[in-house]
N, C-alpha and C positions, 0 to 999 in steps of 0.2 A: 625162415625164422619163426619160432613159436611165440604166439601171443597168448596172454592169460587174461581171463575175465572172471570177476566174482559176481555171482548171481544170488540175490536174496529174494525169496519168494514166501508169500504169506496168503493163506486162504482157509476157508472152512475145511475141516478134516473130513476126508472121505477116502474109501479104497481107490487105488489106481493112480494117485497123484504122482508118486515116484516113477511109476512105469511111463506115464504120459510125458512127464518132463524129461526123463532120460532119453526117451525116443526122439523128442525134438532135438536134443543135443547130439545124439548119434546120427540122425538124418542129416545134420549139418556138418558131419565129419569132424566133430569135436570130441574131446576126451574129458571125462570127469576125473580130476586129479585128487581132489579132497572134498569131503562133504560132512555136514552136520545136519541132522534132521530130528525133529521132535514135535510132539503134540503139546500145546500149551492151552489149557482150557479146551475150547472147542475148535481151536485153530491149529493148522499144520504149518510149521515153519521149517524152512530149509535154507542152508547156505551151501553154495557150491563154488569150487574153484575149477574152472574148465580151461582147456588149452587147445590150441590148434593154429592153423595158419591165419594170417590177418584177414584174408578174404572170407574165410569161413566164419570168423568172429564177427566181422562186419555184417555178413549175411544174417546171422542169428540176431544181432542187435536190431536190424531193420524189421525183424518179425516179432519183436517183443509185444506190440499191441495185440497182434493176432494170438500169440501164445497166452497172454493174460486173459483174453476173452475165451479161448478154448478151455483153459484150465480153471477159469473163474478164480484167478489169483492175482495179487499185486506183485509185480517184479521190479526189483531195483538192480541195475547192472552197473558195474564199474570196471574199467580196464585197470589192470594191476601188473606188477612185475615180480620177480623173485624176491623173497624176504630179505630185508636188509638188517635184520636183528643180529645181535652179537653172537657170532658163531662159536665164541669161546665160552659161552654160558653153559652151565651144567643144569640139566633139567631136574627139578625137585617137585614132589607132590605135596600139596597142602590139603589137609582134611580138617574140617571144623564141624562140630555138632553142638547144638544148644537148644534150649527152649526158644521158640521163635520170638524174635523181637526186632523192631526196626533198627537199621544201622549196621547189621552184621557185615554185609557185603562191603559197604563203604569203609568200615573200620579196617577190615582185612586188606582191601585194595589200597587204602591209604598207608598202611604199614609198609607194604612192598613198594609202592610208588615213591614214597619218601626216600627210599634207598636206591631208587632208579633201577629196580628189577622189573623185567617185562613179564606180564601175565600172558601166557600163551594160550591157556584154555581155562574156562570157568564154567562150572555147572552148579546149580543150586536146586534144592527140593524141599518142599514143606510136606510134612507127614505127621500122622498121629502116633504118639508113643504107644508101644505094644500093650502095656498093662493099664496105663492111666488114661490114655487117649489125649494127653496133653499135646498141644501143637509144638512140633519139633522142627528144626531147620538144619539142613546139612549143606555144606559147601565143599566142593572138591575143585581144586585148581592145579594147574601145572604152571610153574614159574621158571624163568631162566635166571640162574644166579651166576654172576661173573666168577671165574675160576680163582681169582685172588681173594675171595671173600672168606673171612673167618667163620666157618659154618657153626662151630661150637657157640661163639658169641651170638651169631644170628639166631640160632635155635633158642638160646636162653632168652634173648630179648623178645622173640616171638611168643614163646610160652608165657613169659611174664605179662605181656600185653593181653594175651588171651585170658589168662587167669583174672586180670583186672576187669575184663569185660564179661566174666563168667561163661567163657566158651571152652569146651574141650577141644584140643587141637593137637595135630601132629605135623611135623615137617620132616620128610624123608627123601632120600635120593631115589631116583628112578632106576 
């Protein structure tokens, strides 16, 4: 039986982190099923979903303090199982761009959570506008929308909410 484990790791950015961590996983006869990696400030952050037999997972978990010391990273591990989210949900992409201001993520997340839609993936970025240098903010997310949702009404409500918040936004099927 396959067991799944989520690993979150954070440490100072440097070359070789992915290589070293993936080698620990491979040497323990485990498989990386899904991952997200990024540099935030001067820190490297990684999320991994790994799988393998229970003995191999237990073996890796017992080595976490050694792995943390070797990589000079903090690791958080959690056993998990297959996703239990609504399989009838249709994936949609959400894109938002605006002058940077507090509350953008919270307002967009609130819009979808109040309708009981699951946020599957979320990425944000702050950047300088091309010609003016003004601080801009971009949000990209994937949400799961139940198949019985009236998409035209949802899109209209979403765009109206974003207009009220002075956000440029799009909601599109994937």
